[in-house]
N, C-alpha and C positions, 0 to 999 in steps of 0.2 A: 391704349393704356401707356402712361408714362413710365419710362424705365430710366434708371441711373446708369449711364455708361461712362466708363473711363477710357480715354485714348491715350496710350503712351507714345509720345513723339509728335511733334507739330510740323512734320514735313508735308508734302504734297498729299499723301495719302490720308495722313491724320487731319489735316485742315479740311479737305475736300469732304471726307466722312463726317466730320463734325457739322459742316453746313447741311448736308444731306439729312442727317438724323435729327436735327433740330427742326427740320420741316415736318418730321413725324411726331414732334412735341416731346422728344426725350430730353433729359437732363444730361448736358455733356460738359465734362471736364477733361481737358489735355493737360497733361504733365510732360514738360520739355526739360531735358537735363542742361541744355544751354542756357546761359543767362539772358539771352534774347534770341529773336528769331534767326534761325540758321540760314545763311546764304552759301553755304557749302556748293560748289559747282558754279560755274561761270554763267552758263545760259542753257536752254533747252529748245527744242523744236515742239511745238503743240501741232502735231499732225491732225489730220481731219477726225480721227476717231477722238483724240483729246479735246478738239474744239467742239465735237458734238457734246461731250460731258461738261465743258465749260459752258455752253449754251443752256443746258439743263440747270447749271448753278446760277444762271442770270449773269455771267461775267464775260461773256465772250466780246460784248461791245468794249468793255474796259480793257480787255486783253488787246484788242485792235488798237487802242490808243496808245499802248506802251510797247507794242511789238511790230515786227516788219513782216509783210506778206511775201513769202518765198515764192520764186518762179521756177527755180531748176536746182538739181544737184549735179554738180560737174566735176569729174575725175580727170586728173593730170598725173603723169609721171614726174620725176625728179627734174627733167629739163623743161617743164611747163607744157608739155605736148598734151593734146586732149587724148583722154582714154574713153570718152563717151559722156552723155548727159541724160539725165533723168527729167522728164517734164513733170514738174511738181503740179502744174495746173491741170494736166491729164489725171493725176491722182485725185485731186480735189473734185473733178467732175464725176469721176467713179465713185466718190463716196458722197453721193447728194450734194455736191456743190460746197462742202464745208471747207473752209481755207485752211492753210497751213502757215502758222505764224512763228516766227523766232522771236524769242524775248529773253532778257537776262533773269537768271533765277532769282535774284534778289526782289526784282519788280513782280514776278509771278508770286512769290512768297508773300510780299506785302499785300497784294490784291486778295489773296486767299485769307490771310489773317484778318484783314480789315472785314472781310464779309463774315467769318466766323464770329467774331466779336459782335458785329452788328445784328446777327441773328440770335445772339444771347449765349453763345458758347464761352466757357470760362477756360482762358489759358493760363497755366501757372508755368513760369519759367524758372530755371535754377532748382528743378525738382528732379532729383535723380532717383529713378525706381531701382531699389536695390534687389529685390527678390519677388517672386510670385510663388504663394504658398498655398497649399491645400488646406480647405477649412473642413469640408466634408466630402462625400463620395460624388457631389454634384457641383461644388463651387471652390474657386480659388479667391485669394485677396492679394493685393499688392502692398509691398513696403516701399513706402516713398519718403525719403528723408527722416527715416526712423518711425514713421506714423503709419500704421496699418489702416488700408482703405479698401472698403467693400463696394462692389458693384454689381448691377445685374449682368453687364457685358463689359469685359476687359478686351479692348482692341489694342493689339501690339503692331503699332506702326513705327517702329523703332529701328529702322533700317537693317543693312546687311551686315555690318561689321560686328555687333556685339548685341544682338537682339535678345533682351530678357524673354520676350514672349516666345521666341523660337526654342530658346533653351527649354522653356517650360514645356511647350507642347510636343517638341521632338526629343527632347533630352540632349540635343546637340546644336550649337549655334556657330559652328566653326565654318567661315566661309573657304572658298577654294581660290587661292592665288592663280591667276591665269598668265603669269609671267609677262605682264605688260605694266608699264608705268606712264601716267599721264601727267604733263604739266598743263594746267588750264589757266586761263586769265582772260582779261578783257582789254580791248585796244580802242583808244579814242583818237580821231584825227580832227584838227581844227577846222578844216574844210570838207566839203562833200567829197568822199573817196569812193563810195560804191555807187556807181550808176544804177545797177540792178542787183536787187536782193537774191542772190543765188549761194548755194552752199558751195565752197570750194574745197575739194578733198584730193590732196597731193599724196601719192603712194611711193614709197621708197622701199628699200630692202630691210625689213625689220623695223621700220620706221614709218609714221604717218604724220601728217599735218593737216587740220582741218579749220577752216575758217567759216564762221556764220555770221553775215552782218544781220543786225537788227534795225539799222537805219542807215541813212548815206554816211554817217560819221562814226557809227560804233559797231563794233563786232566782238564775238566772243571767240575764243580759238582754243584748240587742244593740240598739243605736240605729244606724240607717243612713240614709245620704243620697246623692242623687246628686252627683257630683264629676267635673268635666271632665277634670282631669288630676292624677295623683297627685303632682306636683311642687308642687301648691299648698300654702301653709302652712296647716295645720290643727292645732289644740291636741290634745294628748293628755288634756286634763282632761275630767272628765265633762261631758257636752254639755247641762247644764241649760237653758241659754240657748236653744238650738235646739228643745227640747221643752217650753218654758215653758207652753204653751197647750193641752198635751195632757192626756188624761183623768187622773183621780186616781190610778189605779194607777200610771202612768208616773211622776207625780211622787213617789209614796211609794218606788218603787223607787230612783229617781235619789238621793233623800234619804238612803237607807239603803244606797247603794253603798259598798263598801270601796274606798277611794282607791287602795289598793295592787295591786288586782285589775283596774283599769281599763287598757285598752289600745286604741291606735287602729290599726286594721288596714286598709290599702288592699286591696281585693278583686281578686284575679287568679285565673284559671283556665287551662287549657291546651287548644288544639285536640287533637282525638283523634289518637292514633298509631297507625300501621299495623303497627309492629313494637315489641315489648317486649323483646327480647333481641338482644344482639349478641355473638357468641362466648360466654363463660361469665359475661356481666354481664346481669342480669335487672332490669327496672324493676317496681316494686310500689306500690300505693297511690297517693298524690298525685303522685309522680314519674311514673307511668304514665297516670293519668286524673283529674286535679284537677278537681273540679266546685265551682261556687259554694255557698256556704252555704244559697241559697235552695231548692238541691236536697234538703236535709235528710239526706243520705246520705253525707257525706264519710267519717266514720268507720266508717259501717256498711258501705261497700264496700271499705274497707281491711281489715276484718275478713273479709269475704267472699273477697277476694284470698287471705288466708293460709290459709282452709281449703281453697279449691280448689287451691292449690299443694301442701298436705298430701295432698289426695286423688289428685292426679295423680302426685305423686312415691311414693306408697304403692303404686299401681297399678303404676308403671314408673319405677323409680329412675334410669333415663338422664337426664342433665342436658342432652344436646346439644341438645334442641329443647323444653326444659320451657317456654320462653317462648311458643313457637308454640302448643303445647297449652294453655296458659293463656289466650292471646289468643283462641283459638278458642271457649272457654266464656264469656269476659268481655267481649269488645269490644262486642257488640251492647247489652248492658246498661248498660255504664258510658259508653257514647256516648249512650244515649238520657237517662241521668241528667243527663249534662253539658248537653245541650240543653235538658230540662225546667227545669234551674236557669236557664239563660240566659233562658228564656221568660218565667218568673215574675219575674226580676230586671227585665227590660224593662217589664213592665207595671206593676211598683211604682215604679221609679226614673226612668223615661224618658217617662213621660205627663205630660200637662199637666192642667189643671184639668178640662177637659171630659171628656178621656180617662178621668181618675181617676173621675169620676162614673159613667160608663158601666161602667167596671170593677167599681165597688162594686155597682151594681145587678144587674150579671151574677152577682156572688157571692151576693147575696140570693136570686136566682132559682134558683141552682145545687141540684140534686138531690144533697144530700150523703151519701145512703146509697150512691148509685151512686159518687161519688167515693170513699168508703171501700174499696168493693170493688175499683174499678180501681187504687187504690194498693197494695192487698194482692196482688192478681194480678202487678202489676209488680214489686213487691219481692221476691216468693217465686220469681221465675224463676231457673232454675238451682240451686235448692236443693230438697231432698227434704222438702218441707213439706206435700205435699197429703194 
C-alpha cells in the first residue's frame, strides 16, 4: 500500500530514509529549510556498521571512490608521543569484513542526494517547517512556508538544535550544551602528505585536535576546547593561536586549512527520549538521539535508523506504532552511544593537569586489541553482521 510520507530535513537520516522508503513504493517529499544541500560538518567516518547500511542502499562502491580506507586510530599527547593505537582493520574483520571509510561530509551528502532523486523522492529546498499541528486524535499536519501539508507519516529528521518534530513529540526540543566548542575544517595539500590513512588524535588539557585523512592530499580536522558557556565570544577563524605549541602535524593542517571550510560549532546533545512518535509524527537521527562528536557515531546511527525503519515497515507496513517498534530496537544502543560520548568528552575537556596525566597513562596501558574487539561488538549490535 502506497503511503504519503513527508520528511523534515535532508540530512543523512532524511535522505537515507527517503531512499529506503521509496523501495517500498511510498511517495516521499523532503522539506529542507536550507536553500541548498547542507554541508555542515567537515567530514565523517563511515564505520563498518554505517558501511553495512550503505551497502543495503547500493552506495558502498560509490563511497569507496570518494573516501579513504582507514587503517588505525592513533592517540598522542601534546608532545606528539604515542598514547596507543587502535587497529581499525581488526574492527573491520570483527564486523563481517565491512570497511571503515573516511569521507568529506559534502561528498557523502551529494551521493545520498543523487540517489534519493534517482529513486524518485522529491526534495524541496528553502522550505521552513513552521509548526506541526494536531488535526484530530490520530493525525497531525505540518505548516511549511505558510502551507498546511498532510501526510500519512511525518518523519522529523531535522537535527538536534531546533527540531520541530522533537518539540511536537516531547514538548521540549532544548538541547544540552556540553561545555565544548569545535572548530572544524578541511585541509588540502599540493602533494601527497599522508602515507597512511589513519586518524590522528592529539590530547591536551581541556583541548583536543583530531585529523582524519580522506586521501593522500586531503584531510578534515576538528579543534576542540572546554568552554563554560556558549554565550562567550569566540572567533570563527582558524584557531592557530590556541594550538601554536602543538605537534607539527597540527601546524601543517592549520596552515593548509581552507578558510571557507572553517566553522565554529558549540557542542550540544540531547538527553535520551522514551518516546519517538506521537500520532503520525516520528523522530529520527539527531532529532531523536543526538550524541556528541566524541561518540564517533552520529551519522552512523542516523544511517542505522533509516535501515531499521525500512526493515520494520517492510515486515509490517502499519504506521500507527512504527515509532514504538523502532524505539524497541534502537533505544538501548543509541542511549549507550550518547553516554559513551559524554564520558570521553568529560575525560578530554573537563580534566585538569593532574587528571590529564593519569588519563594519558591509562591510555598507554590500555589493551587496544581488546578495545577494538569491544568497539566492534558494540557497533554491530542490532545488525545482521555476525
